py3Dmol code that shows the C-alpha trace and the ligand (Angstrom):
import py3Dmol

protein = """\
ATOM      1  CA  UNK A   1       0.000   0.000   0.000  1.00  0.00           C
ATOM      2  CA  UNK A   2       1.419   3.458  -0.853  1.00  0.00           C
ATOM      3  CA  UNK A   3       2.360   5.707   2.082  1.00  0.00           C
ATOM      4  CA  UNK A   4      -0.420   8.142   3.020  1.00  0.00           C
ATOM      5  CA  UNK A   5       0.204  11.535   1.546  1.00  0.00           C
ATOM      6  CA  UNK A   6       0.893  14.770   3.392  1.00  0.00           C
ATOM      7  CA  UNK A   7      -2.555  16.263   2.982  1.00  0.00           C
ATOM      8  CA  UNK A   8      -4.959  17.341   5.683  1.00  0.00           C
ATOM      9  CA  UNK A   9      -8.508  16.380   4.806  1.00  0.00           C
ATOM     10  CA  UNK A  10     -11.356  18.142   6.604  1.00  0.00           C
ATOM     11  CA  UNK A  11     -14.688  16.375   6.819  1.00  0.00           C
ATOM     12  CA  UNK A  12     -17.817  17.366   8.702  1.00  0.00           C
ATOM     13  CA  UNK A  13     -21.374  18.553   8.518  1.00  0.00           C
ATOM     14  CA  UNK A  14     -22.421  21.708   6.687  1.00  0.00           C
ATOM     15  CA  UNK A  15     -21.505  24.682   8.849  1.00  0.00           C
ATOM     16  CA  UNK A  16     -18.744  22.922  10.733  1.00  0.00           C
ATOM     17  CA  UNK A  17     -16.163  25.483   9.578  1.00  0.00           C
ATOM     18  CA  UNK A  18     -14.227  23.287   7.118  1.00  0.00           C
ATOM     19  CA  UNK A  19     -13.524  26.059   4.604  1.00  0.00           C
ATOM     20  CA  UNK A  20     -12.703  28.853   7.049  1.00  0.00           C
ATOM     21  CA  UNK A  21     -10.553  26.676   9.290  1.00  0.00           C
ATOM     22  CA  UNK A  22      -9.008  24.911   6.293  1.00  0.00           C
ATOM     23  CA  UNK A  23      -7.911  28.206   4.744  1.00  0.00           C
ATOM     24  CA  UNK A  24      -6.252  29.249   7.997  1.00  0.00           C
ATOM     25  CA  UNK A  25      -4.401  25.939   8.346  1.00  0.00           C
ATOM     26  CA  UNK A  26      -3.263  26.033   4.720  1.00  0.00           C
ATOM     27  CA  UNK A  27      -1.982  29.603   5.108  1.00  0.00           C
ATOM     28  CA  UNK A  28      -0.062  28.766   8.277  1.00  0.00           C
ATOM     29  CA  UNK A  29       1.542  25.603   6.861  1.00  0.00           C
ATOM     30  CA  UNK A  30       2.195  26.975   3.374  1.00  0.00           C
ATOM     31  CA  UNK A  31      -0.093  24.272   1.941  1.00  0.00           C
ATOM     32  CA  UNK A  32      -2.486  24.785  -0.941  1.00  0.00           C
ATOM     33  CA  UNK A  33      -6.169  25.043   0.014  1.00  0.00           C
ATOM     34  CA  UNK A  34      -8.577  22.923  -2.053  1.00  0.00           C
ATOM     35  CA  UNK A  35     -12.340  22.799  -1.621  1.00  0.00           C
ATOM     36  CA  UNK A  36     -14.061  19.879  -3.369  1.00  0.00           C
ATOM     37  CA  UNK A  37     -17.330  21.834  -3.788  1.00  0.00           C
ATOM     38  CA  UNK A  38     -15.468  24.744  -5.421  1.00  0.00           C
ATOM     39  CA  UNK A  39     -13.615  22.297  -7.644  1.00  0.00           C
ATOM     40  CA  UNK A  40     -16.831  20.586  -8.681  1.00  0.00           C
ATOM     41  CA  UNK A  41     -18.573  23.897  -9.446  1.00  0.00           C
ATOM     42  CA  UNK A  42     -15.579  25.084 -11.479  1.00  0.00           C
ATOM     43  CA  UNK A  43     -15.542  21.853 -13.500  1.00  0.00           C
ATOM     44  CA  UNK A  44     -19.292  21.850 -14.135  1.00  0.00           C
ATOM     45  CA  UNK A  45     -19.901  25.574 -14.530  1.00  0.00           C
ATOM     46  CA  UNK A  46     -23.104  25.553 -12.439  1.00  0.00           C
ATOM     47  CA  UNK A  47     -23.781  26.290  -8.784  1.00  0.00           C
ATOM     48  CA  UNK A  48     -24.534  23.365  -6.448  1.00  0.00           C
ATOM     49  CA  UNK A  49     -28.197  24.339  -6.009  1.00  0.00           C
ATOM     50  CA  UNK A  50     -28.656  24.290  -9.768  1.00  0.00           C
ATOM     51  CA  UNK A  51     -26.988  20.869 -10.128  1.00  0.00           C
ATOM     52  CA  UNK A  52     -29.291  19.474  -7.418  1.00  0.00           C
ATOM     53  CA  UNK A  53     -32.372  21.098  -8.955  1.00  0.00           C
ATOM     54  CA  UNK A  54     -31.714  20.021 -12.557  1.00  0.00           C
ATOM     55  CA  UNK A  55     -29.799  16.741 -12.252  1.00  0.00           C
ATOM     56  CA  UNK A  56     -30.646  15.551  -8.738  1.00  0.00           C
ATOM     57  CA  UNK A  57     -28.552  14.558  -5.746  1.00  0.00           C
ATOM     58  CA  UNK A  58     -27.276  11.263  -7.239  1.00  0.00           C
ATOM     59  CA  UNK A  59     -25.651  13.108 -10.144  1.00  0.00           C
ATOM     60  CA  UNK A  60     -24.157  15.624  -7.721  1.00  0.00           C
ATOM     61  CA  UNK A  61     -22.686  12.706  -5.730  1.00  0.00           C
ATOM     62  CA  UNK A  62     -21.085  11.309  -8.909  1.00  0.00           C
ATOM     63  CA  UNK A  63     -19.475  14.685  -9.534  1.00  0.00           C
ATOM     64  CA  UNK A  64     -18.311  14.796  -5.923  1.00  0.00           C
ATOM     65  CA  UNK A  65     -16.626  11.389  -6.260  1.00  0.00           C
ATOM     66  CA  UNK A  66     -14.977  12.444  -9.476  1.00  0.00           C
ATOM     67  CA  UNK A  67     -13.717  15.680  -7.840  1.00  0.00           C
ATOM     68  CA  UNK A  68     -12.187  13.570  -5.049  1.00  0.00           C
ATOM     69  CA  UNK A  69     -10.584  11.206  -7.572  1.00  0.00           C
ATOM     70  CA  UNK A  70      -9.029  14.172  -9.368  1.00  0.00           C
ATOM     71  CA  UNK A  71      -6.995  14.918  -6.224  1.00  0.00           C
ATOM     72  CA  UNK A  72      -5.093  11.641  -6.359  1.00  0.00           C
ATOM     73  CA  UNK A  73      -1.719  13.180  -7.142  1.00  0.00           C
ATOM     74  CA  UNK A  74      -2.015  16.135  -4.786  1.00  0.00           C
ATOM     75  CA  UNK A  75       0.299  16.587  -1.844  1.00  0.00           C
ATOM     76  CA  UNK A  76       0.755  19.324   0.791  1.00  0.00           C
ATOM     77  CA  UNK A  77      -2.855  20.433   0.481  1.00  0.00           C
ATOM     78  CA  UNK A  78      -5.584  21.172   2.975  1.00  0.00           C
ATOM     79  CA  UNK A  79      -8.654  19.609   1.393  1.00  0.00           C
ATOM     80  CA  UNK A  80     -12.081  20.772   2.540  1.00  0.00           C
ATOM     81  CA  UNK A  81     -14.885  18.413   1.526  1.00  0.00           C
ATOM     82  CA  UNK A  82     -18.668  18.710   1.161  1.00  0.00           C
ATOM     83  CA  UNK A  83     -20.677  17.540   4.172  1.00  0.00           C
ATOM     84  CA  UNK A  84     -22.054  14.501   2.350  1.00  0.00           C
ATOM     85  CA  UNK A  85     -18.749  13.167   1.084  1.00  0.00           C
ATOM     86  CA  UNK A  86     -18.736  10.383   3.671  1.00  0.00           C
ATOM     87  CA  UNK A  87     -22.006   8.897   2.370  1.00  0.00           C
ATOM     88  CA  UNK A  88     -20.364   6.677  -0.242  1.00  0.00           C
ATOM     89  CA  UNK A  89     -18.016   3.864   0.699  1.00  0.00           C
ATOM     90  CA  UNK A  90     -15.895   4.581  -2.369  1.00  0.00           C
ATOM     91  CA  UNK A  91     -15.432   8.175  -1.161  1.00  0.00           C
ATOM     92  CA  UNK A  92     -14.486   6.972   2.303  1.00  0.00           C
ATOM     93  CA  UNK A  93     -11.811   4.769   0.720  1.00  0.00           C
ATOM     94  CA  UNK A  94     -10.549   7.727  -1.347  1.00  0.00           C
ATOM     95  CA  UNK A  95     -10.380   9.879   1.800  1.00  0.00           C
ATOM     96  CA  UNK A  96      -8.249   7.254   3.558  1.00  0.00           C
ATOM     97  CA  UNK A  97      -5.693   7.407   0.761  1.00  0.00           C
ATOM     98  CA  UNK A  98      -5.597  11.196   0.641  1.00  0.00           C
ATOM     99  CA  UNK A  99      -3.990  11.930   3.992  1.00  0.00           C
ATOM    100  CA  UNK A 100      -4.749  12.846   7.600  1.00  0.00           C
ATOM    101  CA  UNK A 101      -8.515  13.119   8.035  1.00  0.00           C
ATOM    102  CA  UNK A 102     -10.038  15.433  10.619  1.00  0.00           C
ATOM    103  CA  UNK A 103     -13.730  15.514  11.502  1.00  0.00           C
ATOM    104  CA  UNK A 104     -14.753  19.039  12.487  1.00  0.00           C
ATOM    105  CA  UNK A 105     -17.869  18.883  14.571  1.00  0.00           C
ATOM    106  CA  UNK A 106     -19.953  21.188  16.768  1.00  0.00           C
ATOM    107  CA  UNK A 107     -23.115  21.031  18.826  1.00  0.00           C
ATOM    108  CA  UNK A 108     -26.343  20.777  16.883  1.00  0.00           C
ATOM    109  CA  UNK A 109     -27.402  24.265  18.043  1.00  0.00           C
ATOM    110  CA  UNK A 110     -24.189  25.835  16.808  1.00  0.00           C
ATOM    111  CA  UNK A 111     -24.362  23.981  13.508  1.00  0.00           C
ATOM    112  CA  UNK A 112     -27.934  25.135  13.024  1.00  0.00           C
ATOM    113  CA  UNK A 113     -27.015  28.761  13.810  1.00  0.00           C
ATOM    114  CA  UNK A 114     -24.162  28.623  11.305  1.00  0.00           C
ATOM    115  CA  UNK A 115     -26.127  27.030   8.451  1.00  0.00           C
ATOM    116  CA  UNK A 116     -29.026  29.432   8.989  1.00  0.00           C
ATOM    117  CA  UNK A 117     -26.819  32.322   7.869  1.00  0.00           C
ATOM    118  CA  UNK A 118     -26.626  30.935   4.350  1.00  0.00           C
ATOM    119  CA  UNK A 119     -29.478  29.759   2.135  1.00  0.00           C
ATOM    120  CA  UNK A 120     -27.365  28.184  -0.603  1.00  0.00           C
ATOM    121  CA  UNK A 121     -27.555  24.578   0.622  1.00  0.00           C
ATOM    122  CA  UNK A 122     -30.217  22.630  -1.290  1.00  0.00           C
ATOM    123  CA  UNK A 123     -30.491  19.823   1.285  1.00  0.00           C
ATOM    124  CA  UNK A 124     -31.768  22.354   3.821  1.00  0.00           C
ATOM    125  CA  UNK A 125     -34.480  23.758   1.557  1.00  0.00           C
ATOM    126  CA  UNK A 126     -37.144  21.839   3.467  1.00  0.00           C
ATOM    127  CA  UNK A 127     -40.225  22.832   5.443  1.00  0.00           C
ATOM    128  CA  UNK A 128     -38.265  22.304   8.669  1.00  0.00           C
ATOM    129  CA  UNK A 129     -34.522  22.854   8.184  1.00  0.00           C
ATOM    130  CA  UNK A 130     -33.980  22.386  11.915  1.00  0.00           C
ATOM    131  CA  UNK A 131     -35.440  18.871  11.798  1.00  0.00           C
ATOM    132  CA  UNK A 132     -33.506  18.121   8.639  1.00  0.00           C
ATOM    133  CA  UNK A 133     -30.272  19.057  10.400  1.00  0.00           C
ATOM    134  CA  UNK A 134     -31.194  16.757  13.309  1.00  0.00           C
ATOM    135  CA  UNK A 135     -31.964  13.837  11.005  1.00  0.00           C
ATOM    136  CA  UNK A 136     -28.970  14.245   8.715  1.00  0.00           C
ATOM    137  CA  UNK A 137     -26.614  14.647  11.659  1.00  0.00           C
ATOM    138  CA  UNK A 138     -27.920  11.508  13.332  1.00  0.00           C
ATOM    139  CA  UNK A 139     -27.523   9.497  10.131  1.00  0.00           C
ATOM    140  CA  UNK A 140     -24.074  10.840   9.317  1.00  0.00           C
ATOM    141  CA  UNK A 141     -22.354  10.981  12.709  1.00  0.00           C
ATOM    142  CA  UNK A 142     -21.194   7.333  12.627  1.00  0.00           C
ATOM    143  CA  UNK A 143     -19.865   7.793   9.102  1.00  0.00           C
ATOM    144  CA  UNK A 144     -17.799  10.866  10.016  1.00  0.00           C
ATOM    145  CA  UNK A 145     -16.546   9.080  13.080  1.00  0.00           C
ATOM    146  CA  UNK A 146     -15.498   6.008  11.108  1.00  0.00           C
ATOM    147  CA  UNK A 147     -13.752   8.059   8.422  1.00  0.00           C
ATOM    148  CA  UNK A 148     -11.830  10.384  10.763  1.00  0.00           C
ATOM    149  CA  UNK A 149      -8.464   9.931  12.408  1.00  0.00           C
ATOM    150  CA  UNK A 150      -9.114  12.928  14.635  1.00  0.00           C
ATOM    151  CA  UNK A 151     -12.365  14.446  15.926  1.00  0.00           C
ATOM    152  CA  UNK A 152     -12.297  18.123  16.819  1.00  0.00           C
ATOM    153  CA  UNK A 153     -15.288  19.717  18.527  1.00  0.00           C
ATOM    154  CA  UNK A 154     -15.277  23.379  17.477  1.00  0.00           C
ATOM    155  CA  UNK A 155     -18.350  24.407  19.511  1.00  0.00           C
ATOM    156  CA  UNK A 156     -16.357  26.568  21.917  1.00  0.00           C
ATOM    157  CA  UNK A 157     -13.397  27.348  19.656  1.00  0.00           C
ATOM    158  CA  UNK A 158     -12.607  30.330  17.449  1.00  0.00           C
ATOM    159  CA  UNK A 159     -11.475  29.486  13.925  1.00  0.00           C
ATOM    160  CA  UNK A 160      -7.916  30.385  14.939  1.00  0.00           C
ATOM    161  CA  UNK A 161      -8.040  28.018  17.921  1.00  0.00           C
ATOM    162  CA  UNK A 162      -9.493  25.219  15.809  1.00  0.00           C
ATOM    163  CA  UNK A 163      -6.823  25.771  13.136  1.00  0.00           C
ATOM    164  CA  UNK A 164      -4.115  25.565  15.800  1.00  0.00           C
ATOM    165  CA  UNK A 165      -5.538  22.284  17.122  1.00  0.00           C
ATOM    166  CA  UNK A 166      -5.636  20.807  13.607  1.00  0.00           C
ATOM    167  CA  UNK A 167      -2.006  21.809  13.049  1.00  0.00           C
ATOM    168  CA  UNK A 168      -0.807  20.339  16.345  1.00  0.00           C
ATOM    169  CA  UNK A 169      -2.471  17.022  15.489  1.00  0.00           C
ATOM    170  CA  UNK A 170      -1.242  17.061  11.883  1.00  0.00           C
ATOM    171  CA  UNK A 171       2.358  17.687  12.970  1.00  0.00           C
ATOM    172  CA  UNK A 172       2.120  14.621  15.146  1.00  0.00           C
ATOM    173  CA  UNK A 173       0.437  12.555  12.421  1.00  0.00           C
ATOM    174  CA  UNK A 174       3.110  13.498   9.880  1.00  0.00           C
ATOM    175  CA  UNK A 175       5.855  12.938  12.492  1.00  0.00           C
ATOM    176  CA  UNK A 176       7.042  16.524  12.144  1.00  0.00           C
ATOM    177  CA  UNK A 177       7.513  16.757  15.895  1.00  0.00           C
ATOM    178  CA  UNK A 178      11.154  16.125  16.647  1.00  0.00           C
ATOM    179  CA  UNK A 179      10.803  16.175  20.441  1.00  0.00           C
ATOM    180  CA  UNK A 180       9.573  13.015  22.158  1.00  0.00           C
TER     181      UNK A 180
END
"""
ligand_1 = """\
16
S3P
C -23.783 18.849 1.290
C -22.923 19.798 1.783
C -22.465 20.950 1.002
C -22.506 20.625 -0.496
C -23.869 20.145 -0.879
C -24.269 18.869 -0.119
C -24.208 17.729 2.163
O -21.125 21.290 1.368
O -21.535 19.662 -0.831
O -24.784 21.176 -0.647
O -24.692 16.704 1.656
O -24.032 17.856 3.401
P -20.744 22.018 2.769
O -20.592 20.954 3.789
O -19.443 22.679 2.460
O -21.841 22.978 3.077
"""
view = py3Dmol.view(width=600, height=400)
view.addModel(protein, "pdb")
view.setStyle({"model": 0}, {"cartoon": {"style": "trace"}})
view.addModel(ligand_1, "xyz")
view.setStyle({"model": 1}, {"stick": {}})
view.zoomTo()
view.show()
C-alpha cells in the first residue's frame, strides 16, 4: 500500500467550519487550500443548487466522487470536503488514501445557527430545516466518526483556535515533531 500523503482532509457537517478553518491551516503551513465543492462547481460551470435542482442529488454525488478522484496526485494540500462526502463507501476509501482526516464537529445548536446564515444549501431547503439538520446529523455521525483519524469539537473554539488544534495534530500525524 502506498504511504499516506501529506494532505490534511477536513470532513464534517455543513456549517462545521471546514472552509474557514481549512484556509487558515493552509496559510499557516504553506499548503495549498482545495475545496471539493469549489472544484466541482468550477468543472461543471453551475452552482450546487442548480446541479441538485436540474440533475438531482445522485448526479451531484457522482461529480463529488470524481472531484475527489481528481486529487489523487495532490500533496501538501488542505482539502475541505462537502458535508455529504462520507455517504459513499468509495469516497471513504478515497479519503483514507488522501492523507490525515479530521472531523470538524460542533453542537447541533451551533451547527444550526451557522447554516441558517446561508441559504445556498439545497439539502436544507425543506419545510423544517432544523429537523432536517437533526436527522442528517444523526444518520451521518457514525460515518464521520469512522472516516476520521481525529475528531475536533469546534463548539467553543474560534477558527484560529481550531486551526491551531488541527495543526498540532497534523504535525504529530506526519511525524514533524522532533521532540519526544
Ligand atoms: C452537502 C454539503 C455541502 C454541499 C452540498 C451537499 C451535504 O457542502 O456539498 O450542498 O450533503 O451535506 P458544505 O458541507 O461545504 O456545506
